[in-house]
N, CA, C and O atoms as CSV, one atom per row, in Angstrom:
chain,resi,resn,atom,element,x,y,z
A,1,MET,N,N,0.871,-1.396,-0.246
A,1,MET,CA,C,-0.005,0.232,0.039
A,1,MET,C,C,0.503,1.225,0.088
A,1,MET,O,O,1.147,1.318,1.132
A,2,ALA,N,N,0.594,2.492,-0.818
A,2,ALA,CA,C,1.338,3.083,-0.377
A,2,ALA,C,C,1.099,3.968,0.543
A,2,ALA,O,O,-0.002,4.102,1.079
A,3,GLU,N,N,2.038,4.597,0.784
A,3,GLU,CA,C,2.135,6.359,0.957
A,3,GLU,C,C,2.009,7.237,-0.176
A,3,GLU,O,O,2.488,7.199,-1.310
A,4,PHE,N,N,0.867,8.432,0.711
A,4,PHE,CA,C,0.792,10.061,0.010
A,4,PHE,C,C,0.472,11.312,1.025
A,4,PHE,O,O,-0.248,11.606,1.979
A,5,SER,N,N,1.565,11.885,0.114
A,5,SER,CA,C,1.701,13.373,0.641
A,5,SER,C,C,0.720,14.240,0.055
A,5,SER,O,O,-0.024,13.753,-0.796
A,6,ILE,N,N,0.599,15.440,0.372
A,6,ILE,CA,C,-0.574,15.797,0.121
A,6,ILE,C,C,0.585,17.182,-0.033
A,6,ILE,O,O,1.219,17.421,0.994
A,7,GLU,N,N,0.982,18.428,-1.740
A,7,GLU,CA,C,2.301,19.389,-1.227
A,7,GLU,C,C,1.053,20.518,-0.737
A,7,GLU,O,O,-0.157,20.461,-0.957
A,8,HIS,N,N,1.901,21.606,0.050
A,8,HIS,CA,C,0.717,22.453,0.602
A,8,HIS,C,C,1.885,23.550,-0.024
A,8,HIS,O,O,3.016,23.428,-0.495
A,9,GLY,N,N,0.795,24.879,0.292
A,9,GLY,CA,C,2.215,26.366,-0.027
A,9,GLY,C,C,1.836,27.167,-1.431
A,9,GLY,O,O,1.011,26.681,-2.205
A,10,ASN,N,N,2.265,27.984,-1.607
A,10,ASN,CA,C,2.005,29.120,-2.472
A,10,ASN,C,C,1.701,28.319,-3.751
A,10,ASN,O,O,0.571,27.906,-4.007
A,11,LYS,N,N,2.417,28.189,-4.277
A,11,LYS,CA,C,3.129,27.352,-5.635
A,11,LYS,C,C,1.033,26.652,-5.954
A,11,LYS,O,O,0.059,27.036,-6.603
A,12,GLN,N,N,1.332,25.636,-5.120
A,12,GLN,CA,C,-0.079,25.265,-4.786
A,12,GLN,C,C,-1.077,26.002,-4.906
A,12,GLN,O,O,-1.809,26.132,-5.887
A,13,ASP,N,N,-1.119,26.448,-4.011
A,13,ASP,CA,C,-2.318,27.775,-3.985
A,13,ASP,C,C,-2.228,28.385,-4.874
A,13,ASP,O,O,-3.391,28.770,-4.992
A,14,LYS,N,N,-1.605,28.883,-5.802
A,14,LYS,CA,C,-2.549,29.945,-6.901
A,14,LYS,C,C,-2.918,28.399,-7.972
A,14,LYS,O,O,-3.558,28.720,-8.974
A,15,LYS,N,N,-2.625,26.933,-7.888
A,15,LYS,CA,C,-2.586,26.175,-9.047
A,15,LYS,C,C,-3.915,26.751,-8.563
A,15,LYS,O,O,-4.454,27.668,-9.183
A,16,ARG,N,N,-4.702,25.964,-6.926
A,16,ARG,CA,C,-6.201,26.000,-7.269
A,16,ARG,C,C,-6.901,26.851,-7.244
A,16,ARG,O,O,-8.119,26.679,-7.208
A,17,GLU,N,N,-6.249,28.203,-7.258
A,17,GLU,CA,C,-6.579,29.438,-7.147
A,17,GLU,C,C,-7.165,29.245,-9.323
A,17,GLU,O,O,-8.338,29.597,-9.442
A,18,GLU,N,N,-6.778,28.977,-10.158
A,18,GLU,CA,C,-6.630,28.697,-11.074
A,18,GLU,C,C,-7.818,27.919,-11.412
A,18,GLU,O,O,-8.004,27.893,-12.628
A,19,LEU,N,N,-8.655,27.297,-10.747
A,19,LEU,CA,C,-9.475,25.673,-11.298
A,19,LEU,C,C,-10.711,27.053,-10.686
A,19,LEU,O,O,-11.892,26.743,-10.840
A,20,LYS,N,N,-10.528,28.013,-10.248
A,20,LYS,CA,C,-12.038,28.526,-10.223
A,20,LYS,C,C,-12.630,29.619,-11.099
A,20,LYS,O,O,-12.050,30.586,-11.593
A,21,GLY,N,N,-14.425,29.117,-11.221
A,21,GLY,CA,C,-15.023,29.284,-12.364
A,21,GLY,C,C,-15.276,28.873,-13.415
A,21,GLY,O,O,-16.160,29.183,-14.213
A,22,LYS,N,N,-14.357,28.023,-13.452
A,22,LYS,CA,C,-14.443,27.074,-14.399
A,22,LYS,C,C,-14.559,25.744,-14.738
A,22,LYS,O,O,-14.044,24.817,-14.113
A,23,VAL,N,N,-15.378,25.633,-15.936
A,23,VAL,CA,C,-15.595,24.051,-15.921
A,23,VAL,C,C,-14.833,22.943,-16.023
A,23,VAL,O,O,-14.226,22.677,-17.061
A,24,LEU,N,N,-14.799,22.268,-15.058
A,24,LEU,CA,C,-13.884,21.290,-14.835
A,24,LEU,C,C,-13.711,19.125,-14.847
A,24,LEU,O,O,-13.873,18.515,-13.791
A,25,ALA,N,N,-13.600,18.866,-15.302
A,25,ALA,CA,C,-13.893,17.324,-15.576
A,25,ALA,C,C,-12.525,16.520,-14.435
A,25,ALA,O,O,-11.335,16.310,-14.667
A,26,LEU,N,N,-13.291,16.270,-13.317
A,26,LEU,CA,C,-11.689,16.265,-12.072
A,26,LEU,C,C,-11.007,15.023,-12.083
A,26,LEU,O,O,-9.931,14.755,-11.548
A,27,LYS,N,N,-11.833,14.219,-12.823
A,27,LYS,CA,C,-10.392,12.658,-13.476
A,27,LYS,C,C,-9.094,13.637,-14.036
A,27,LYS,O,O,-7.957,13.498,-13.585
A,28,ASP,N,N,-9.331,14.324,-14.752
A,28,ASP,CA,C,-8.460,15.140,-15.955
A,28,ASP,C,C,-7.388,15.556,-14.937
A,28,ASP,O,O,-6.235,15.783,-15.304
A,29,LEU,N,N,-7.865,15.678,-13.358
A,29,LEU,CA,C,-6.723,16.908,-12.626
A,29,LEU,C,C,-5.567,16.592,-12.243
A,29,LEU,O,O,-4.613,17.368,-12.195
A,30,VAL,N,N,-5.555,15.074,-11.847
A,30,VAL,CA,C,-5.313,14.460,-12.156
A,30,VAL,C,C,-4.367,13.318,-12.826
A,30,VAL,O,O,-4.941,12.254,-12.591
A,31,ASP,N,N,-2.759,12.973,-13.810
A,31,ASP,CA,C,-2.774,11.754,-14.425
A,31,ASP,C,C,-2.137,11.126,-13.671
A,31,ASP,O,O,-1.273,11.478,-12.869
A,32,TYR,N,N,-2.932,9.266,-14.130
A,32,TYR,CA,C,-2.358,7.578,-13.265
A,32,TYR,C,C,-0.570,8.089,-13.709
A,32,TYR,O,O,-0.152,8.626,-14.735
A,33,ALA,N,N,0.291,7.572,-12.239
A,33,ALA,CA,C,1.574,7.136,-12.283
A,33,ALA,C,C,1.873,6.292,-11.799
A,33,ALA,O,O,1.578,5.921,-10.663
A,34,ASP,N,N,3.112,5.373,-13.254
A,34,ASP,CA,C,3.389,4.201,-13.200
A,34,ASP,C,C,3.649,3.497,-11.197
A,34,ASP,O,O,4.254,4.344,-10.539
A,35,GLY,N,N,3.417,2.689,-10.674
A,35,GLY,CA,C,3.630,2.704,-9.361
A,35,GLY,C,C,3.551,2.903,-8.571
A,35,GLY,O,O,4.325,2.455,-7.726
A,36,THR,N,N,2.360,3.880,-8.223
A,36,THR,CA,C,2.023,4.781,-7.687
A,36,THR,C,C,1.127,5.342,-7.373
A,36,THR,O,O,0.316,5.068,-8.259
A,37,VAL,N,N,0.290,6.477,-6.165
A,37,VAL,CA,C,-0.377,6.766,-5.904
A,37,VAL,C,C,-0.610,8.668,-6.505
A,37,VAL,O,O,0.301,9.245,-5.913
A,38,ALA,N,N,-0.984,9.186,-6.914
A,38,ALA,CA,C,-0.794,10.194,-7.085
A,38,ALA,C,C,-2.101,11.904,-6.544
A,38,ALA,O,O,-2.334,11.683,-5.356
A,39,SER,N,N,-2.214,12.104,-6.604
A,39,SER,CA,C,-2.970,13.285,-5.587
A,39,SER,C,C,-3.272,14.978,-6.380
A,39,SER,O,O,-2.753,15.080,-7.492
A,40,ARG,N,N,-3.702,15.675,-6.099
A,40,ARG,CA,C,-4.061,17.209,-5.660
A,40,ARG,C,C,-5.158,17.673,-5.506
A,40,ARG,O,O,-6.290,17.298,-5.814
A,41,MET,N,N,-4.804,18.415,-5.068
A,41,MET,CA,C,-5.924,19.616,-3.869
A,41,MET,C,C,-6.949,20.194,-4.715
A,41,MET,O,O,-6.542,20.091,-5.872
A,42,VAL,N,N,-7.932,20.679,-4.692
A,42,VAL,CA,C,-8.275,21.383,-5.546
A,42,VAL,C,C,-8.411,22.379,-4.413
A,42,VAL,O,O,-7.395,22.991,-4.080
A,43,ILE,N,N,-9.956,22.691,-3.559
A,43,ILE,CA,C,-10.107,23.097,-2.424
A,43,ILE,C,C,-9.315,22.876,-1.050
A,43,ILE,O,O,-8.906,21.736,-0.831
A,44,ASN,N,N,-9.035,24.018,0.020
A,44,ASN,CA,C,-8.359,23.219,1.213
A,44,ASN,C,C,-8.546,24.853,1.888
A,44,ASN,O,O,-7.999,25.909,1.569
A,45,ARG,N,N,-9.483,24.559,2.864
A,45,ARG,CA,C,-9.939,25.047,3.887
A,45,ARG,C,C,-10.408,24.803,4.744
A,45,ARG,O,O,-11.243,23.911,4.594
A,46,LYS,N,N,-10.228,25.447,6.431
A,46,LYS,CA,C,-10.347,24.721,7.833
A,46,LYS,C,C,-11.947,24.208,7.546
A,46,LYS,O,O,-12.402,23.237,8.152
A,47,SER,N,N,-12.502,24.740,6.855
A,47,SER,CA,C,-14.067,23.412,6.703
A,47,SER,C,C,-14.328,22.365,6.586
A,47,SER,O,O,-14.964,21.385,6.974
A,48,GLY,N,N,-12.824,23.333,5.091
A,48,GLY,CA,C,-13.211,21.514,4.187
A,48,GLY,C,C,-12.150,21.135,3.359
A,48,GLY,O,O,-11.115,21.763,3.584
A,49,SER,N,N,-12.070,19.997,2.147
A,49,SER,CA,C,-11.410,19.895,1.612
A,49,SER,C,C,-12.171,18.629,0.356
A,49,SER,O,O,-13.010,17.759,0.591
A,50,ILE,N,N,-11.333,19.049,-1.260
A,50,ILE,CA,C,-12.000,18.695,-2.610
A,50,ILE,C,C,-10.215,17.956,-2.489
A,50,ILE,O,O,-9.236,18.514,-1.992
A,51,THR,N,N,-10.275,16.641,-3.090
A,51,THR,CA,C,-8.636,15.968,-3.691
A,51,THR,C,C,-8.998,15.409,-4.287
A,51,THR,O,O,-10.083,14.896,-4.012
A,52,ILE,N,N,-8.191,15.039,-5.822
A,52,ILE,CA,C,-8.584,13.986,-6.611
A,52,ILE,C,C,-7.840,13.776,-6.663
A,52,ILE,O,O,-6.993,14.666,-6.581
A,53,PHE,N,N,-7.256,11.819,-6.925
A,53,PHE,CA,C,-6.791,10.608,-5.823
A,53,PHE,C,C,-6.284,10.046,-7.648
A,53,PHE,O,O,-7.139,10.340,-8.484
A,54,SER,N,N,-5.156,9.390,-8.143
A,54,SER,CA,C,-4.516,8.422,-8.932
A,54,SER,C,C,-3.637,7.360,-8.506
A,54,SER,O,O,-2.444,7.222,-8.239
A,55,PHE,N,N,-5.259,6.282,-8.565
A,55,PHE,CA,C,-3.812,5.124,-8.441
A,55,PHE,C,C,-3.971,3.994,-9.310
A,55,PHE,O,O,-4.880,3.430,-9.919
A,56,ASP,N,N,-2.066,3.819,-9.037
A,56,ASP,CA,C,-1.998,2.741,-10.586
A,56,ASP,C,C,-2.206,1.554,-9.796
A,56,ASP,O,O,-2.177,1.395,-8.575
A,57,GLU,N,N,-2.499,0.470,-11.079
A,57,GLU,CA,C,-3.426,-1.062,-10.732
A,57,GLU,C,C,-1.945,-1.617,-8.906
A,57,GLU,O,O,-0.770,-1.442,-8.584
A,58,ASN,N,N,-3.107,-2.229,-8.421
A,58,ASN,CA,C,-2.265,-2.791,-7.170
A,58,ASN,C,C,-1.818,-1.582,-6.376
A,58,ASN,O,O,-0.920,-1.477,-5.540
A,59,GLU,N,N,-2.534,-0.846,-6.772
A,59,GLU,CA,C,-1.781,0.394,-4.669
A,59,GLU,C,C,-3.282,0.748,-4.385
A,59,GLU,O,O,-4.421,0.831,-4.846
A,60,GLY,N,N,-2.402,0.911,-3.210
A,60,GLY,CA,C,-4.213,1.814,-2.411
A,60,GLY,C,C,-3.475,2.485,-1.351
A,60,GLY,O,O,-2.416,3.105,-1.439
A,61,LEU,N,N,-4.348,2.217,-0.141
A,61,LEU,CA,C,-4.035,3.095,0.785
A,61,LEU,C,C,-4.849,2.075,2.539
A,61,LEU,O,O,-5.920,1.712,3.025
A,62,SER,N,N,-3.420,2.079,2.787
A,62,SER,CA,C,-3.939,1.065,3.610
A,62,SER,C,C,-5.026,1.280,5.352
A,62,SER,O,O,-5.268,2.366,5.877
A,63,GLU,N,N,-5.427,0.049,5.823
A,63,GLU,CA,C,-6.786,1.229,6.684
A,63,GLU,C,C,-5.840,2.551,7.889
A,63,GLU,O,O,-4.705,2.720,8.336
A,64,HIS,N,N,-6.815,3.023,7.941
A,64,HIS,CA,C,-6.611,4.323,9.349
A,64,HIS,C,C,-7.923,4.904,8.939
A,64,HIS,O,O,-8.798,4.938,8.074
A,65,THR,N,N,-7.540,5.312,10.029
A,65,THR,CA,C,-9.247,6.322,10.550
A,65,THR,C,C,-8.547,7.781,10.219
A,65,THR,O,O,-7.354,7.963,9.975
A,66,ALA,N,N,-9.810,8.979,10.285
A,66,ALA,CA,C,-9.885,10.138,9.928
A,66,ALA,C,C,-11.045,11.134,10.769
A,66,ALA,O,O,-12.206,10.825,10.497
A,67,PRO,N,N,-10.902,12.178,11.659
A,67,PRO,CA,C,-12.239,12.700,12.725
A,67,PRO,C,C,-13.691,12.463,12.245
A,67,PRO,O,O,-14.686,12.381,12.965
A,68,PHE,N,N,-13.612,12.340,10.513
A,68,PHE,CA,C,-14.426,13.704,9.923
A,68,PHE,C,C,-14.566,12.820,9.172
A,68,PHE,O,O,-13.562,12.157,8.911
A,69,ASP,N,N,-16.311,12.338,8.305
A,69,ASP,CA,C,-16.604,12.004,7.446
A,69,ASP,C,C,-16.555,12.241,6.174
A,69,ASP,O,O,-17.264,13.140,5.723
A,70,ALA,N,N,-15.815,11.581,5.426
A,70,ALA,CA,C,-15.290,12.042,3.932
A,70,ALA,C,C,-16.393,10.516,2.892
A,70,ALA,O,O,-16.916,9.438,3.176
A,71,VAL,N,N,-16.204,11.458,1.584
A,71,VAL,CA,C,-17.219,11.227,0.839
A,71,VAL,C,C,-16.331,10.981,-0.202
A,71,VAL,O,O,-15.657,11.889,-0.688
A,72,VAL,N,N,-16.252,9.425,-0.719
A,72,VAL,CA,C,-15.077,9.147,-1.912
A,72,VAL,C,C,-16.217,9.359,-3.121
A,72,VAL,O,O,-17.393,9.520,-2.795
A,73,THR,N,N,-15.993,9.354,-3.921
A,73,THR,CA,C,-16.467,9.101,-5.406
A,73,THR,C,C,-15.330,8.437,-6.901
A,73,THR,O,O,-14.328,9.018,-7.316
A,74,ILE,N,N,-15.751,7.452,-7.300
A,74,ILE,CA,C,-15.078,6.876,-8.413
A,74,ILE,C,C,-15.075,7.527,-9.632
A,74,ILE,O,O,-16.143,7.447,-10.239
A,75,LEU,N,N,-14.356,8.030,-10.066
A,75,LEU,CA,C,-14.041,8.857,-11.540
A,75,LEU,C,C,-13.927,8.028,-12.306
A,75,LEU,O,O,-14.729,8.233,-13.217
A,76,ASP,N,N,-12.900,6.464,-12.595
A,76,ASP,CA,C,-12.386,6.650,-13.634
A,76,ASP,C,C,-12.685,4.452,-12.872
A,76,ASP,O,O,-13.360,4.296,-11.855
A,77,GLY,N,N,-12.300,3.673,-13.326
A,77,GLY,CA,C,-11.759,2.351,-13.292
A,77,GLY,C,C,-12.648,1.810,-11.834
A,77,GLY,O,O,-13.749,2.183,-11.430
A,78,GLU,N,N,-11.725,0.830,-11.273
A,78,GLU,CA,C,-12.619,0.039,-9.858
A,78,GLU,C,C,-11.624,-0.606,-8.963
A,78,GLU,O,O,-10.513,-0.872,-9.422
A,79,CYS,N,N,-12.011,-0.973,-7.331
A,79,CYS,CA,C,-11.671,-0.547,-6.576
A,79,CYS,C,C,-12.164,-1.417,-5.816
A,79,CYS,O,O,-12.955,-2.237,-6.283
A,80,GLU,N,N,-11.943,-1.429,-4.980
A,80,GLU,CA,C,-12.122,-2.348,-3.707
A,80,GLU,C,C,-11.895,-1.381,-1.793
A,80,GLU,O,O,-10.911,-1.223,-1.070
A,81,VAL,N,N,-12.826,-1.122,-1.709
A,81,VAL,CA,C,-12.385,-1.441,-0.406
A,81,VAL,C,C,-13.055,-1.496,0.680
A,81,VAL,O,O,-14.261,-1.737,0.635
A,82,TRP,N,N,-12.259,-1.234,2.130
A,82,TRP,CA,C,-13.117,-1.702,3.359
A,82,TRP,C,C,-13.829,-0.952,4.215
A,82,TRP,O,O,-13.106,0.042,4.295
A,83,VAL,N,N,-14.853,-0.726,4.985
A,83,VAL,CA,C,-14.744,0.405,5.851
A,83,VAL,C,C,-15.581,-0.324,7.376
A,83,VAL,O,O,-16.807,-0.238,7.308
A,84,ALA,N,N,-15.265,-0.713,8.125
A,84,ALA,CA,C,-15.895,-1.283,9.252
A,84,ALA,C,C,-16.095,-2.965,9.495
A,84,ALA,O,O,-16.843,-3.687,10.154
A,85,GLY,N,N,-14.810,-3.149,8.424
A,85,GLY,CA,C,-14.611,-4.629,8.316
A,85,GLY,C,C,-16.039,-4.945,7.885
A,85,GLY,O,O,-16.934,-5.302,8.651
A,86,LYS,N,N,-16.147,-4.771,6.560
A,86,LYS,CA,C,-16.927,-5.189,5.153
A,86,LYS,C,C,-16.303,-4.447,3.554
A,86,LYS,O,O,-16.216,-3.229,3.395
A,87,THR,N,N,-16.138,-4.891,3.096
A,87,THR,CA,C,-15.501,-4.983,1.782
A,87,THR,C,C,-16.519,-4.578,0.545
A,87,THR,O,O,-17.625,-5.048,0.814
A,88,PHE,N,N,-16.535,-4.025,-0.444
A,88,PHE,CA,C,-16.927,-3.409,-1.111
A,88,PHE,C,C,-16.768,-2.960,-2.681
A,88,PHE,O,O,-16.498,-1.854,-3.148
A,89,PRO,N,N,-16.909,-3.628,-3.026
A,89,PRO,CA,C,-17.010,-3.414,-5.022
A,89,PRO,C,C,-16.552,-1.943,-4.877
A,89,PRO,O,O,-16.541,-1.523,-3.720
A,90,MET,N,N,-16.048,-0.814,-6.168
A,90,MET,CA,C,-16.367,0.250,-7.153
A,90,MET,C,C,-16.293,0.506,-8.225
A,90,MET,O,O,-15.694,-0.274,-8.965
A,91,LYS,N,N,-16.628,1.200,-8.527
A,91,LYS,CA,C,-16.320,1.249,-10.381
A,91,LYS,C,C,-17.221,2.640,-10.772
A,91,LYS,O,O,-18.370,2.756,-10.348
A,92,THR,N,N,-16.771,3.378,-11.373
A,92,THR,CA,C,-17.024,4.228,-12.256
A,92,THR,C,C,-18.499,5.115,-11.485
A,92,THR,O,O,-19.492,4.459,-11.172
A,93,GLY,N,N,-18.454,6.262,-11.315
A,93,GLY,CA,C,-19.658,6.654,-10.675
A,93,GLY,C,C,-20.002,6.379,-9.210
A,93,GLY,O,O,-20.637,7.299,-8.695
A,94,GLU,N,N,-19.717,5.250,-8.345
A,94,GLU,CA,C,-20.126,4.650,-7.645
A,94,GLU,C,C,-19.916,5.900,-6.556
A,94,GLU,O,O,-19.213,6.802,-7.013
A,95,THR,N,N,-20.485,6.149,-4.963
A,95,THR,CA,C,-19.236,7.065,-4.162
A,95,THR,C,C,-19.748,6.183,-2.840
A,95,THR,O,O,-20.748,5.467,-2.886
A,96,ILE,N,N,-19.097,6.306,-1.917
A,96,ILE,CA,C,-19.643,5.088,-0.357
A,96,ILE,C,C,-19.345,6.757,0.357
A,96,ILE,O,O,-19.238,7.782,-0.315
A,97,ILE,N,N,-19.282,6.695,1.405
A,97,ILE,CA,C,-19.468,8.146,3.186
A,97,ILE,C,C,-18.186,6.568,3.855
A,97,ILE,O,O,-18.550,5.409,4.050
A,98,PHE,N,N,-16.677,7.162,4.056
A,98,PHE,CA,C,-16.504,6.604,5.220
A,98,PHE,C,C,-16.669,7.451,6.321
A,98,PHE,O,O,-16.072,8.518,6.175
A,99,PRO,N,N,-17.459,7.298,7.685
A,99,PRO,CA,C,-17.949,7.085,9.124
A,99,PRO,C,C,-16.896,8.222,9.295
A,99,PRO,O,O,-15.887,8.171,8.592
A,100,ALA,N,N,-17.107,9.538,10.432
A,100,ALA,CA,C,-15.699,9.471,10.636
A,100,ALA,C,C,-15.366,8.493,11.964
A,100,ALA,O,O,-16.319,7.925,12.497
A,101,GLY,N,N,-13.916,8.287,12.532
A,101,GLY,CA,C,-14.065,6.976,13.270
A,101,GLY,C,C,-13.876,6.161,12.904
A,101,GLY,O,O,-13.480,5.431,13.813
A,102,ALA,N,N,-13.892,5.466,11.631
A,102,ALA,CA,C,-14.132,4.299,10.824
A,102,ALA,C,C,-13.104,3.642,10.374
A,102,ALA,O,O,-12.317,4.299,9.694
A,103,PRO,N,N,-12.805,2.216,10.600
A,103,PRO,CA,C,-11.190,1.868,10.190
A,103,PRO,C,C,-11.629,1.441,8.291
A,103,PRO,O,O,-12.505,0.658,7.923
A,104,HIS,N,N,-10.837,2.129,7.546
A,104,HIS,CA,C,-11.108,1.898,6.347
A,104,HIS,C,C,-9.866,1.898,5.820
A,104,HIS,O,O,-8.845,2.037,6.493
A,105,ALA,N,N,-9.914,1.677,4.100
A,105,ALA,CA,C,-8.446,1.395,3.530
A,105,ALA,C,C,-8.994,1.330,2.250
A,105,ALA,O,O,-10.223,1.263,2.255
A,106,LEU,N,N,-8.360,1.328,0.953
A,106,LEU,CA,C,-9.299,0.745,-0.560
A,106,LEU,C,C,-8.200,0.066,-1.049
A,106,LEU,O,O,-7.185,-0.050,-0.362
A,107,SER,N,N,-8.305,-0.467,-2.336
A,107,SER,CA,C,-7.109,-1.117,-3.211
A,107,SER,C,C,-7.752,-0.745,-4.614
A,107,SER,O,O,-8.906,-0.450,-4.922
A,108,ALA,N,N,-6.024,-0.928,-5.703
A,108,ALA,CA,C,-6.622,-0.753,-6.963
A,108,ALA,C,C,-7.518,-2.330,-7.790
A,108,ALA,O,O,-6.763,-3.290,-7.638
A,109,ILE,N,N,-8.206,-2.554,-8.190
A,109,ILE,CA,C,-8.465,-3.316,-8.621
A,109,ILE,C,C,-7.773,-3.007,-10.153
A,109,ILE,O,O,-7.208,-3.959,-10.692
A,110,THR,N,N,-7.799,-1.977,-10.710
A,110,THR,CA,C,-7.089,-1.994,-12.439
A,110,THR,C,C,-6.832,-0.020,-11.404
A,110,THR,O,O,-6.972,0.392,-10.252
A,111,LYS,N,N,-6.378,0.612,-12.871
A,111,LYS,CA,C,-5.877,1.644,-12.473
A,111,LYS,C,C,-7.426,2.751,-11.592
A,111,LYS,O,O,-8.303,2.693,-12.453
A,112,PHE,N,N,-7.745,3.228,-10.918
A,112,PHE,CA,C,-8.579,4.343,-11.226
A,112,PHE,C,C,-7.857,5.259,-10.423
A,112,PHE,O,O,-6.693,5.379,-10.041
A,113,LYS,N,N,-9.690,6.297,-10.202
A,113,LYS,CA,C,-8.799,7.261,-9.770
A,113,LYS,C,C,-10.312,7.590,-9.636
A,113,LYS,O,O,-11.276,7.131,-10.249
A,114,MET,N,N,-10.204,8.835,-8.320
A,114,MET,CA,C,-11.378,9.051,-7.379
A,114,MET,C,C,-11.468,10.571,-6.532
A,114,MET,O,O,-10.405,11.053,-6.923
A,115,SER,N,N,-11.878,11.287,-5.910
A,115,SER,CA,C,-12.278,12.261,-5.750
A,115,SER,C,C,-12.600,12.497,-4.076
A,115,SER,O,O,-13.684,12.089,-3.660
A,116,LEU,N,N,-12.093,12.850,-3.569
A,116,LEU,CA,C,-12.043,12.691,-1.973
A,116,LEU,C,C,-12.771,14.222,-1.040
A,116,LEU,O,O,-11.930,15.084,-0.783
A,117,VAL,N,N,-13.740,14.416,-0.732
A,117,VAL,CA,C,-14.214,15.146,-0.862
A,117,VAL,C,C,-14.424,15.476,1.792
A,117,VAL,O,O,-15.410,14.928,2.283
A,118,MET,N,N,-13.949,15.869,2.290
A,118,MET,CA,C,-14.005,16.150,3.262
A,118,MET,C,C,-14.657,17.640,3.906
A,118,MET,O,O,-14.373,18.794,3.585
A,119,ILE,N,N,-15.686,17.113,4.986
A,119,ILE,CA,C,-16.187,18.357,5.185
A,119,ILE,C,C,-15.985,17.736,7.237
A,119,ILE,O,O,-16.234,16.723,7.890
A,120,LYS,N,N,-15.287,19.394,7.534
A,120,LYS,CA,C,-14.813,19.348,8.956
A,120,LYS,C,C,-15.625,20.296,9.760
A,120,LYS,O,O,-15.653,20.153,10.982
A,121,GLU,N,N,-16.522,21.587,8.984
A,121,GLU,CA,C,-17.151,21.897,10.353
A,121,GLU,C,C,-19.117,21.328,10.283
A,121,GLU,O,O,-19.838,21.478,11.270
């Protein structure tokens, strides 16, 4: 399972500002990268964030928890998610809500892209 980081700073803030007021295809905001997980933060506020991820085949995120509900929508491809001990296959167009505090993880079946929306307030 891959570890990932989301870059912060003025350069990334400027890139996010450039997205405002435009029609976007979210799945086109991040490219696939061989053997890894890539991400692009679209919105980053104290009240929440929106991040787009791409996963190469057989990549994923190991089990973890978050203090807030997280809404995941599959934008391209297929994956498998685990939430509080239950397994769910997911494909393009499907959405799941990871409850705050519930252990969850995911793994690519094929290359896939997803949006992650976290609302903190």
